[in-house]
C-alpha positions as CSV (number, residue, x, y, z in Angstrom):
1,X,-52.6,-40.8,-16.5
2,X,-48.9,-41.1,-15.9
3,X,-47.7,-42.6,-12.6
4,X,-44.5,-41.3,-10.9
5,X,-42.7,-43.0,-8.0
6,X,-40.6,-40.9,-5.7
7,X,-38.5,-43.4,-3.8
8,X,-36.2,-41.0,-1.9
9,X,-37.0,-38.0,0.4
10,X,-37.5,-35.1,-1.9
11,X,-39.0,-31.8,-0.9
12,X,-42.7,-31.1,-1.7
13,X,-41.6,-27.8,-3.4
14,X,-39.2,-29.7,-5.6
15,X,-41.9,-32.0,-7.1
16,X,-44.7,-29.5,-7.0
17,X,-45.0,-29.3,-10.8
18,X,-45.5,-33.1,-11.0
19,X,-48.1,-33.0,-8.2
20,X,-50.0,-30.1,-9.8
21,X,-50.0,-31.8,-13.3
22,X,-53.5,-33.0,-14.2
23,X,-52.1,-36.0,-16.1
24,X,-49.7,-37.2,-13.4
25,X,-50.2,-39.2,-10.2
26,X,-47.3,-39.0,-7.7
27,X,-46.6,-41.7,-5.1
28,X,-44.0,-40.9,-2.4
29,X,-42.6,-44.2,-1.1
30,X,-39.1,-43.7,0.3
31,X,-37.0,-46.4,1.9
32,X,-38.2,-49.4,-0.1
33,X,-35.8,-52.3,-0.7
34,X,-34.9,-53.6,-4.1
35,X,-37.4,-56.5,-3.8
36,X,-40.2,-54.1,-2.7
37,X,-39.4,-51.8,-5.7
38,X,-39.3,-54.8,-8.1
39,X,-42.8,-55.8,-6.9
40,X,-44.4,-52.4,-7.6
41,X,-42.4,-50.6,-10.3
42,X,-44.3,-52.3,-13.1
43,X,-47.2,-49.8,-12.7
44,X,-45.0,-46.7,-13.0
45,X,-44.0,-44.5,-16.0
46,X,-41.3,-42.6,-14.1
47,X,-39.1,-42.8,-11.0
48,X,-37.4,-40.0,-9.0
49,X,-34.5,-40.7,-6.8
50,X,-31.7,-39.0,-4.9
51,X,-28.7,-41.0,-3.8
52,X,-30.2,-43.5,-1.4
53,X,-32.2,-45.7,-3.9
54,X,-30.1,-48.0,-6.1
55,X,-31.9,-48.4,-9.4
56,X,-30.6,-51.8,-10.5
57,X,-31.1,-53.8,-13.7
58,X,-33.7,-56.0,-11.8
59,X,-35.8,-52.9,-11.0
60,X,-35.6,-51.7,-14.6
61,X,-36.4,-55.1,-16.0
62,X,-39.6,-55.2,-13.9
63,X,-40.5,-51.6,-14.9
64,X,-42.3,-52.6,-18.1
65,X,-43.8,-49.1,-18.4
66,X,-40.8,-47.2,-17.1
67,X,-39.8,-44.4,-19.5
68,X,-37.5,-42.3,-17.4
69,X,-35.5,-42.3,-14.1
70,X,-34.7,-38.8,-12.8
71,X,-31.9,-38.2,-10.4
72,X,-32.4,-35.1,-8.2
73,X,-28.7,-34.2,-8.2
74,X,-25.6,-34.6,-10.4
75,X,-24.1,-38.0,-9.8
76,X,-25.8,-41.1,-11.3
77,X,-23.6,-43.8,-9.9
78,X,-26.6,-45.3,-8.1
79,X,-28.3,-46.0,-11.4
80,X,-27.4,-48.8,-13.8
81,X,-27.0,-46.7,-17.0
82,X,-26.2,-49.6,-19.2
83,X,-29.3,-51.5,-18.2
84,X,-31.4,-48.3,-18.7
85,X,-29.9,-47.7,-22.2
86,X,-30.6,-51.3,-23.2
87,X,-34.2,-51.0,-22.2
88,X,-34.7,-47.5,-23.7
89,X,-35.2,-45.9,-20.3
90,X,-33.9,-42.3,-20.3
91,X,-31.9,-41.3,-17.2
92,X,-31.7,-37.6,-16.5
93,X,-30.0,-35.5,-13.8
94,X,-29.8,-31.9,-12.7
95,X,-26.2,-30.6,-13.4
96,X,-27.1,-26.9,-13.1
97,X,-28.9,-26.9,-9.8
98,X,-25.8,-26.5,-7.6
99,X,-24.0,-23.9,-9.8
100,X,-24.9,-20.8,-7.7
101,X,-24.6,-22.4,-4.3
102,X,-21.1,-23.8,-5.1
103,X,-20.1,-20.4,-6.5
104,X,-21.3,-18.7,-3.3
105,X,-19.5,-21.2,-1.1
106,X,-16.3,-20.5,-3.1
107,X,-16.7,-16.9,-2.2
108,X,-17.4,-17.6,1.4
109,X,-14.2,-19.6,1.6
110,X,-12.3,-16.9,-0.3
111,X,-13.4,-14.3,2.2
112,X,-12.7,-16.6,5.1
113,X,-9.2,-17.3,4.0
114,X,-8.5,-13.6,3.2
115,X,-9.7,-12.4,6.7
116,X,-8.9,-15.4,8.9
117,X,-12.5,-15.6,10.0
118,X,-12.7,-19.2,11.4
119,X,-9.4,-18.7,13.3
120,X,-10.5,-15.3,14.7
121,X,-13.9,-16.8,15.7
122,X,-12.3,-19.6,17.7
123,X,-10.1,-17.2,19.6
124,X,-12.8,-14.8,20.3
125,X,-15.3,-17.4,21.7
126,X,-12.4,-18.9,23.6
127,X,-12.1,-15.6,25.6
128,X,-9.2,-14.0,23.7
129,X,-9.6,-10.5,22.2
130,X,-6.7,-10.8,19.7
131,X,-6.8,-8.2,16.9
132,X,-3.1,-8.3,16.0
133,X,-2.8,-11.9,14.8
134,X,-5.4,-11.7,12.1
135,X,-4.3,-9.0,9.7
136,X,-6.1,-9.8,6.4
137,X,-6.0,-8.7,2.8
138,X,-8.6,-7.1,0.6
139,X,-9.9,-8.7,-2.6
140,X,-10.0,-5.4,-4.4
141,X,-7.3,-4.9,-7.0
142,X,-6.1,-8.5,-6.6
143,X,-5.6,-11.0,-9.4
144,X,-7.9,-14.0,-9.2
145,X,-6.9,-17.0,-11.2
146,X,-9.8,-19.3,-12.1
147,X,-8.9,-22.8,-13.3
148,X,-11.9,-24.1,-15.1
149,X,-14.3,-21.6,-16.8
150,X,-17.4,-23.8,-17.0
151,X,-20.7,-22.8,-15.4
152,X,-19.4,-22.5,-11.8
153,X,-16.1,-20.9,-12.8
154,X,-17.9,-18.3,-14.9
155,X,-20.2,-17.4,-12.1
156,X,-17.3,-17.0,-9.7
157,X,-15.5,-14.7,-12.3
158,X,-18.7,-12.6,-12.6
159,X,-18.9,-12.0,-8.9
160,X,-15.2,-11.4,-8.4
161,X,-15.4,-8.6,-10.9
162,X,-17.9,-6.9,-8.6
163,X,-15.3,-7.1,-5.9
164,X,-12.9,-5.2,-8.1
165,X,-10.7,-8.2,-8.8
166,X,-8.8,-8.8,-12.0
167,X,-9.7,-12.2,-13.4
168,X,-7.3,-14.5,-15.2
169,X,-9.0,-17.6,-16.5
170,X,-7.8,-20.9,-17.8
171,X,-9.9,-23.6,-19.5
172,X,-8.9,-26.0,-22.3
173,X,-12.0,-24.8,-24.2
174,X,-11.7,-21.1,-23.4
175,X,-11.1,-19.0,-26.5
176,X,-10.0,-15.4,-26.7
177,X,-13.4,-14.4,-28.0
178,X,-15.3,-16.0,-25.1
179,X,-12.7,-14.6,-22.6
180,X,-13.3,-11.2,-24.0
181,X,-17.1,-11.6,-23.6
182,X,-16.6,-12.7,-20.0
183,X,-14.3,-9.7,-19.4
184,X,-11.4,-11.8,-18.3
185,X,-7.8,-12.4,-19.3
186,X,-7.2,-15.7,-21.1
187,X,-4.2,-17.3,-19.3
188,X,-2.3,-20.6,-18.9
189,X,-1.9,-22.5,-15.6
190,X,1.7,-21.3,-15.5
191,X,0.6,-17.6,-15.9
192,X,-1.9,-17.9,-13.1
193,X,0.5,-19.7,-10.8
194,X,3.2,-17.1,-11.3
195,X,1.0,-14.0,-11.1
196,X,-2.2,-14.5,-9.2
197,X,-2.9,-13.4,-5.6
198,X,-5.9,-15.8,-5.2
199,X,-6.6,-19.0,-7.1
200,X,-9.8,-21.1,-7.2
201,X,-10.2,-24.4,-9.1
202,X,-13.4,-25.5,-10.9
203,X,-12.4,-28.3,-13.2
204,X,-13.5,-31.9,-13.1
205,X,-11.0,-34.4,-11.8
206,X,-9.4,-36.2,-14.8
207,X,-6.0,-37.7,-15.4
208,X,-5.1,-34.4,-17.0
209,X,-6.2,-32.2,-14.0
210,X,-5.1,-34.5,-11.2
211,X,-2.5,-32.6,-9.2
212,X,-2.5,-29.9,-11.9
213,X,-1.2,-27.8,-9.0
214,X,1.6,-29.8,-7.5
215,X,5.2,-29.5,-6.3
216,X,6.6,-28.0,-9.5
217,X,3.8,-25.3,-9.5
218,X,4.4,-24.4,-5.9
219,X,8.1,-23.9,-6.6
220,X,7.4,-21.0,-9.0
221,X,4.2,-19.7,-7.4
222,X,3.8,-16.1,-6.4
223,X,4.6,-15.8,-2.7
224,X,1.5,-15.1,-0.7
225,X,-1.0,-16.9,-2.9
226,X,-4.3,-17.9,-1.3
227,X,-6.0,-21.1,-2.8
228,X,-9.6,-22.2,-2.7
229,X,-10.9,-25.7,-3.8
230,X,-14.6,-26.3,-3.8
231,X,-14.5,-28.6,-6.9
232,X,-12.9,-32.0,-6.5
233,X,-10.3,-33.4,-4.2
234,X,-7.1,-34.3,-6.0
235,X,-6.9,-31.4,-8.4
236,X,-4.4,-29.9,-6.0
237,X,-1.7,-32.1,-4.5
238,X,-2.6,-31.9,-0.8
239,X,0.9,-32.9,0.6
240,X,2.6,-30.4,-1.7
241,X,0.2,-27.7,-0.6
242,X,0.9,-28.3,3.1
243,X,4.7,-28.0,2.3
244,X,4.1,-24.8,0.4
245,X,2.1,-23.4,3.4
246,X,4.8,-24.3,5.8
247,X,7.4,-22.6,3.6
248,X,5.4,-19.4,3.4
249,X,4.7,-19.7,-0.3
250,X,1.0,-20.1,0.2
251,X,-0.4,-17.6,2.7
252,X,-3.6,-19.6,3.2
253,X,-5.9,-22.2,1.7
254,X,-9.6,-23.1,2.0
255,X,-10.8,-26.6,1.0
256,X,-14.3,-28.0,0.8
257,X,-13.1,-31.3,-0.8
258,X,-10.5,-33.9,-0.1
259,X,-8.8,-36.6,-2.1
260,X,-10.3,-39.1,0.3
261,X,-13.6,-38.3,2.1
262,X,-14.0,-38.1,4.9
263,X,-10.3,-37.3,5.6
264,X,-8.4,-39.3,8.1
265,X,-8.1,-38.0,11.6
266,X,-4.4,-37.3,11.1
267,X,-4.9,-35.5,7.8
268,X,-2.4,-32.5,7.8
269,X,-5.1,-30.0,6.7
270,X,-7.0,-30.6,10.0
271,X,-4.1,-29.4,12.2
272,X,-2.7,-26.6,10.0
273,X,-3.8,-23.1,11.3
274,X,-3.5,-21.6,7.8
275,X,-5.9,-24.1,6.1
276,X,-9.7,-23.8,6.4
277,X,-11.8,-26.9,5.8
278,X,-15.5,-27.7,5.4
279,X,-17.1,-31.1,4.9
280,X,-18.1,-30.9,1.1
281,X,-20.8,-28.3,1.6
282,X,-20.6,-26.8,-1.9
283,X,-24.2,-27.9,-2.8
284,X,-25.6,-27.9,0.7
285,X,-28.2,-25.2,0.6
286,X,-32.0,-25.3,0.8
287,X,-32.2,-23.6,-2.5
288,X,-29.9,-26.0,-4.3
289,X,-31.6,-29.1,-3.0
290,X,-34.9,-27.7,-4.1
291,X,-33.6,-26.5,-7.5
292,X,-32.2,-29.9,-8.5
293,X,-35.6,-31.5,-7.7
294,X,-37.4,-28.8,-9.6
295,X,-35.1,-29.2,-12.6
296,X,-35.5,-32.9,-12.8
297,X,-39.2,-32.8,-12.2
298,X,-39.6,-30.5,-15.2
299,X,-37.6,-32.8,-17.4
300,X,-39.5,-35.9,-16.3
301,X,-42.8,-34.1,-17.1
302,X,-41.4,-33.1,-20.6
303,X,-40.4,-36.7,-21.3
304,X,-43.7,-38.1,-20.2
305,X,-45.5,-35.6,-22.5
306,X,-43.2,-36.3,-25.4
307,X,-41.8,-32.8,-25.3
308,X,-38.1,-31.7,-25.8
309,X,-35.9,-32.3,-22.8
310,X,-32.3,-31.9,-21.6
311,X,-29.8,-33.4,-19.3
312,X,-30.1,-37.0,-20.3
313,X,-27.1,-39.0,-19.3
314,X,-27.5,-42.2,-21.3
315,X,-28.0,-43.1,-25.0
316,X,-31.5,-42.8,-26.4
317,X,-32.9,-45.7,-28.5
318,X,-31.4,-46.1,-32.0
319,X,-33.3,-47.8,-34.9
320,X,-32.1,-51.5,-35.0
321,X,-30.9,-51.3,-38.6
322,X,-28.8,-48.2,-37.9
323,X,-27.5,-49.6,-34.6
324,X,-26.3,-52.8,-36.3
325,X,-24.1,-50.7,-38.7
326,X,-22.9,-48.1,-36.2
327,X,-22.4,-50.0,-33.0
328,X,-19.1,-51.6,-34.0
329,X,-17.7,-48.1,-34.5
330,X,-18.8,-46.6,-31.2
331,X,-15.6,-47.6,-29.3
332,X,-13.4,-46.6,-32.3
333,X,-15.1,-43.2,-32.6
334,X,-14.6,-42.4,-28.9
335,X,-11.0,-43.5,-29.0
336,X,-10.3,-41.3,-32.2
337,X,-11.8,-38.3,-30.4
338,X,-9.8,-38.9,-27.3
339,X,-6.6,-39.4,-29.3
340,X,-7.1,-36.3,-31.3
341,X,-7.8,-34.2,-28.2
342,X,-4.6,-35.4,-26.5
343,X,-2.7,-34.5,-29.7
344,X,-4.1,-30.9,-30.0
345,X,-2.6,-27.9,-28.2
346,X,-4.8,-25.0,-27.3
347,X,-8.5,-24.4,-26.9
348,X,-10.5,-26.5,-29.4
349,X,-12.6,-24.4,-31.7
350,X,-13.8,-26.9,-34.3
351,X,-14.4,-30.6,-34.6
352,X,-14.6,-32.0,-38.2
353,X,-15.7,-35.5,-38.7
354,X,-15.6,-37.1,-42.2
355,X,-17.4,-40.4,-42.8
356,X,-16.3,-42.3,-45.9
357,X,-17.7,-45.4,-47.5
358,X,-20.8,-47.3,-46.4
359,X,-21.0,-45.2,-43.2
360,X,-22.0,-42.3,-45.4
361,X,-25.3,-44.1,-46.2
362,X,-26.8,-44.0,-42.7
363,X,-27.6,-41.4,-40.0
364,X,-24.3,-41.1,-38.2
365,X,-25.4,-38.7,-35.5
366,X,-25.2,-41.4,-32.7
367,X,-21.6,-42.1,-33.8
368,X,-20.7,-38.4,-33.9
369,X,-21.9,-38.2,-30.3
370,X,-19.3,-40.8,-29.3
371,X,-16.6,-39.0,-31.1
372,X,-17.4,-35.6,-29.5
373,X,-17.6,-37.4,-26.1
374,X,-14.1,-38.7,-26.7
375,X,-12.9,-35.2,-27.5
376,X,-14.5,-33.4,-24.5
377,X,-13.9,-36.2,-22.0
378,X,-10.2,-35.7,-22.1
379,X,-10.7,-32.2,-20.6
380,X,-14.0,-32.4,-18.8
381,X,-13.9,-36.0,-17.5
382,X,-16.0,-39.1,-18.5
383,X,-18.4,-38.5,-15.6
384,X,-19.4,-35.2,-16.9
385,X,-19.6,-36.0,-20.6
386,X,-21.8,-38.7,-22.1
387,X,-23.2,-39.6,-25.5
388,X,-26.4,-37.7,-25.0
389,X,-25.1,-34.4,-23.6
390,X,-21.8,-34.3,-25.6
391,X,-23.3,-32.1,-28.4
392,X,-24.9,-29.8,-26.0
393,X,-21.6,-29.4,-24.0
394,X,-19.7,-28.7,-27.3
395,X,-22.2,-26.0,-28.2
396,X,-22.1,-24.5,-24.7
397,X,-18.3,-24.1,-25.2
398,X,-18.6,-22.6,-28.7
399,X,-17.0,-25.7,-30.3
400,X,-18.2,-25.9,-33.9
401,X,-19.0,-29.4,-35.2
402,X,-18.7,-30.0,-38.9
403,X,-19.9,-33.3,-40.5
404,X,-18.7,-34.4,-44.0
405,X,-19.6,-37.5,-45.9
406,X,-18.1,-39.2,-48.9
407,X,-19.7,-42.3,-50.4
408,X,-16.3,-43.6,-51.6
409,X,-13.2,-44.5,-49.5
410,X,-10.1,-45.1,-51.5
411,X,-8.4,-47.6,-49.3
412,X,-11.0,-48.9,-46.8
413,X,-14.6,-50.0,-46.8
414,X,-15.3,-47.4,-44.1
415,X,-13.1,-44.7,-42.8
416,X,-13.8,-42.2,-39.9
417,X,-11.6,-39.1,-39.9
418,X,-11.5,-36.7,-37.0
419,X,-9.9,-33.3,-37.3
420,X,-9.5,-30.8,-34.5
421,X,-8.8,-27.2,-35.0
422,X,-7.5,-24.8,-32.3
423,X,-6.0,-21.4,-32.6
424,X,-2.5,-22.9,-32.5
425,X,-2.9,-25.9,-34.9
426,X,-5.0,-28.5,-36.7
427,X,-4.5,-32.2,-36.0
428,X,-6.0,-35.3,-37.7
429,X,-6.6,-38.9,-36.8
430,X,-8.4,-41.5,-38.9
431,X,-9.5,-45.0,-38.1
432,X,-11.4,-48.0,-39.4
433,X,-12.4,-51.6,-38.5
434,X,-10.2,-54.3,-40.1
435,X,-11.7,-57.8,-40.4
436,X,-9.8,-60.1,-38.0
437,X,-8.0,-57.2,-36.3
438,X,-10.8,-54.9,-35.0
439,X,-10.4,-51.1,-34.5
440,X,-7.3,-49.5,-36.0
441,X,-5.9,-46.0,-36.3
442,X,-4.7,-45.8,-39.8
443,X,-3.6,-42.2,-40.1
444,X,-2.1,-39.6,-37.8
445,X,-1.9,-36.1,-39.4
446,X,-0.3,-36.9,-42.9
447,X,1.3,-40.1,-41.9
448,X,-0.1,-43.6,-42.6
449,X,0.1,-46.0,-39.6
450,X,-1.5,-49.2,-38.2
451,X,-2.1,-48.8,-34.5
452,X,-4.5,-50.5,-32.1
453,X,-6.3,-47.7,-30.2
454,X,-5.9,-48.7,-26.6
455,X,-3.6,-48.6,-23.6
456,X,-0.6,-46.4,-23.1
457,X,0.9,-45.0,-26.3
458,X,3.9,-42.8,-27.0
459,X,3.8,-40.6,-30.1
460,X,7.2,-39.3,-31.2
461,X,7.7,-36.7,-33.9
462,X,11.2,-37.0,-35.4
463,X,13.4,-36.6,-38.5
464,X,13.8,-39.9,-40.5
465,X,17.4,-40.7,-39.7
466,X,19.2,-43.9,-38.8
467,X,19.6,-44.8,-35.1
468,X,16.6,-42.9,-33.7
469,X,14.5,-46.0,-33.0
470,X,17.4,-47.5,-31.2
471,X,18.0,-44.4,-29.0
472,X,14.4,-44.2,-28.0
473,X,14.2,-47.9,-27.2
474,X,17.4,-47.8,-25.2
475,X,16.1,-44.8,-23.2
476,X,12.8,-46.5,-22.4
477,X,14.5,-49.8,-21.5
478,X,16.9,-48.0,-19.2
479,X,13.8,-46.5,-17.4
480,X,12.1,-49.9,-17.1
481,X,9.4,-49.1,-19.7
482,X,8.7,-52.1,-21.9
483,X,7.7,-51.6,-25.5
484,X,4.8,-53.9,-26.7
485,X,4.5,-52.7,-30.3
486,X,6.0,-50.0,-32.6
487,X,4.8,-48.3,-35.8
488,X,6.7,-45.8,-37.9
489,X,5.1,-43.5,-40.4
490,X,6.8,-41.3,-43.0
491,X,6.1,-39.7,-46.4
492,X,9.6,-39.5,-47.8
493,X,13.0,-40.9,-46.9
494,X,14.9,-38.6,-44.6
495,X,11.9,-36.3,-44.0
496,X,9.5,-35.7,-41.2
497,X,8.3,-38.9,-39.5
498,X,6.4,-40.2,-36.5
499,X,6.8,-43.2,-34.3
500,X,4.0,-44.8,-32.3
501,X,5.0,-47.0,-29.4
502,X,2.5,-49.0,-27.3
503,X,4.0,-49.6,-23.8
504,X,3.0,-51.7,-20.8
505,X,2.6,-48.8,-18.3
506,X,2.4,-45.1,-18.0
507,X,5.6,-43.2,-18.9
508,X,6.9,-40.8,-16.3
509,X,7.0,-37.2,-17.5
510,X,10.7,-36.8,-17.0
511,X,11.3,-39.8,-19.3
512,X,9.1,-38.2,-22.0
513,X,11.2,-35.0,-21.6
514,X,14.4,-37.1,-22.1
515,X,13.0,-38.6,-25.2
516,X,12.1,-35.2,-26.7
517,X,15.6,-34.0,-26.0
518,X,17.2,-36.8,-28.0
519,X,19.0,-35.7,-31.3
520,X,16.6,-35.3,-34.3
521,X,13.5,-35.7,-32.1
522,X,11.0,-32.9,-32.2
523,X,8.3,-33.9,-29.6
524,X,7.1,-36.8,-27.5
525,X,3.6,-37.2,-26.2
526,X,1.9,-39.8,-24.1
527,X,-1.6,-40.8,-25.3
528,X,-3.7,-42.9,-22.9
529,X,-6.7,-44.7,-24.3
530,X,-8.9,-46.8,-22.1
């Protein structure tokens, strides 16, 4: 018999499959302290939590029989993932349980902002019969821009089509083939900003998506746009949005999320009559709360019975002999993936990883997961992508993964080469571990380099001519950007070349633009590796 501890309030319906299982005993003991949990966890095989219980390293150390911790929800910040991984305890969550409820809340907000429903309600219950002030607009025949075509964004697009809307979708992994299957138009952020009548965002919050809609986008936005955000606070610049509403650029907005929650009492959204707000209700339905519990209960049961499972958020155990070889390369692999992703323009269609040298002798699947995580995290965020679900997320987005192995490596004992292919281009980054120096990037596209993969980097593509290095250095110095190291790669004198600069802080976008505009320079990109 397996014993399962439910340490937070979870509905009976949500855990019914566990209760009904003949080989499982379920104990519901919510509200226990860490000491109380440490005292009893040793007799349990599994643990189910929501957000109240903090599953610490102490608890897992005491859980000698503990095989799995299930989180009935998405976030796992209350679970010590590193401690779980070290002890071979699988941590699972339920990322799909709130898809429909968040989608439906998005539509509720869209309809509310189109027809001024909250504002009209307040006037009506206040005794005013005011029909003239609330002239709305139809959704039919309007262009809806969807930023983020993952699970929730795709469901929103499906329902919007039923309303007779034309859907323009943006996602860094959205290909023309998938857009065609979804019946939407593949677009850029700029296309949506300039043409859409409604816009809804469904991306994770990453450095790339933070303020993806900001002052510069509002300046060129189609007048009369209506904006909905039920995803994450910070994707849209809140201050810039208020200014755009006041200028009449944005006709109305509906937000379920804020950059800081709960918002301050003087937050400008709360006093603006054209902005509708709700207190992060995207996943707050009876069905969603039950669905996440049902999903995680099913996976816990599969794990206990040694059956296939999904939605694990930490690294499963790796044989010790393989781990000893691969572990030093995990950090390098993730950095190579992230570097390549930041280089590549367009929706990524294929990831090719080539292992050369001694690495070709072992099962490199765990290392591949780190590389794919690095690629996907740049667009999806590190909270969403982990080394267990990275391959699944790639498959879900139709990203093909190709593994190649060569037992010989001409210049290095081991070499990891990551190539990304999009419809626009193919980019390559290679790295290795150098004794005494640690992880190094040794090739970018066709150019040999020697770069430590970390911090803030600037990659400059240029023609190999005298004076270029000086001009770039002068421009950075003028803008108070200090250069820590510099590498130059070229194949022939006077031909195409690259320059890789490590700098002490993030480089403002306008400075990057100034660098790219220097004579004989082709492009300048900031690469951030943490």
